[in-house]
N, C-alpha and C positions, 0 to 999 in steps of 0.2 A: 503493500499500500504506499502510496506517495503521501508525504506529510501534508496534513491540512494546515499546519501551523506556518504562517508566512512572516510575521514580525511581532516581536515583543513590544508591548505597549505600557504596561501598568502593573504595579504591586498595589492591591487593594487591602487596607487594614481597618478591622472594625475596632472602634475605641469607645470609651465610656464618655470622654469629653474632648471634643475637638480642640477647643481653645488651649486648654492645659497640654495636650499632646503636641500641638504647634510649638508652644513655649520650650517644650523639652528638645524637639527637633531643631529649634533655632539655638540652643545652647551648643549643639553639635555643629552649627554652621549650615544647617540645611533650610533653605528657604529661597526666595519669598513664597508664600502661600496665597492662594485665592480661596476665600471661604464662601460657600453657596448653600444656603437652606433649600430643600427640596420639599414641595408639598404636593402630592399627585392631585389634590383638588384643583390646582392650577392647569391640569391637563385633562379635560372633561372626558376623553377617550381612554385614558390611561388603565391598563389593567395589569394585575399581579396573578400569575398562574390562572388566568381566565376569570378572575374575579375583580369587582371594582373596590376591593379594600383600599382605604386610605394608607398612602405611605408618607411618612414624615421623617426626614433625615436632615442632620447638618453634615456637609461635606466640605473638605478641603482638598485643594490640588497643588502639587509642587512638581515643576518640571526640573528634573536634574540628571545628569549622567546619562542623557539619551533616552530616558523613560520618565513616566509620571508615577508620583506617589499619591494614592487617593486615601484619604482618611474618611471613614463613615461613622457618624454618631447616630445610632437609632434613637428616634423621638417617640414614634408611635409603636404599637404592637406590629410586628412584621416578622418575616423570616430573619431579617438582620438582628432584630431584638433577641429573638429566640436564640440565635447563634451566639450572641454576646453572653446571654444568660447562662447557656450551657458550657461555652468554652473561655469565657473571659476575653479580654482585649488581646487582639493579635493578628498576624497575617490571615487574610480570609481567601484571597484570590489573586491569580495573574490575569491580565487581560492580553489577548493576542489578536491579531488579524489572521484570518483564514483564507486560504487559497479557494476553497470549495465554498458554494453558496451556504448561506445560513441554514436554510432547510436541509441541505444535504448533511452539514455538520451535525445538527441535531439528530438527524436519522441514524448517521453512523455512530453516534454516542449512544443511542438506545440500542442499536445492534450490537455494539462491543460490550456494553455494561448492563443491559436490561433495564436502565433507569431512565426516566424522564429527566429533563433539566430540574435542578434544585429550585431555580427561580426563573420564570419567564416573564418579562416586563415589556409592555408594548403601548404605544399610542399611535394609532394609524393617522391621525390628524397632524402630527408634526413629524411623522416618518422615523419615530424612535422605535427601536426593537432590539432588546439583548437578552442574553441567557447566561445562567451559570451552570456550567455542567459539573456534576458531582464527580469528582475524580479523586476523592480522598483515598480510597482503597488502592487505586493504580498509580497515582502521582503525589499524594499527600496534600491535595488542595482542590479548591474549585478553579474552573477556567471560565472566564468571562469571554463571550464571542458576541459579535454585533451583526445586525442586518442594516448596514448603511447603504449598500448598493443594492437596490430592489432587483437587479438582473442577476446577482450572484454575489460571491465573496468579494472583499475589499481587494485592490490591487496590492501586491507585495510591497510596492514602493510608496504606498500611502504614508503620509506625514500628518501629524496633528497640526491643525491651524495655529499660526503664530499669534500671540496676542500682543 
C-alpha cells in the first residue's frame, strides 16, 4: 500500500487551561500564540459525529519549527472533555495531509482497524470537515485528517496560509 500520509502539519495537545499553558511554553521561548475561542453555535450546520451537540473550546496556535502546535481547552461537554477527564492533559493527536481523498482515508481506516473515526466534525456551509482516526493501538495517538479539497486529498505541497 502506498502511504496515505503526505505532510506533517500539527501536534494537538489537550490542556486544562490555555492561558496558563501558553505562559509555560513562553518560558521556554515558544511563541507567539494566536488564541481563538470556538463555539459551534456560530456555525449553524456544524455537527459532531452526526449530531448537533454544542462544542465550545478555547484553542491556541503557534507556528514553529515548520509545523503548528495546537492547544485545546475543552469548555463544554464533548469528546475532548471526556478525553481530558480520562487521561489528563497531554498530547492528543498529530495532523497530516493525506494523498488520498478524505473519504478514502476514512474508509481505509475502517477497513484496517474496524473502527469509525473517534470524532468526525463537519459544517457544509463553510466547507469544514475533519476527522480524528483512533490509532492509539497501532500508532499510540489519534491522527487528524481534513477534507479541504472536495475533489480529493490535499496536495502534498500544501502550505498553511501565512498570517
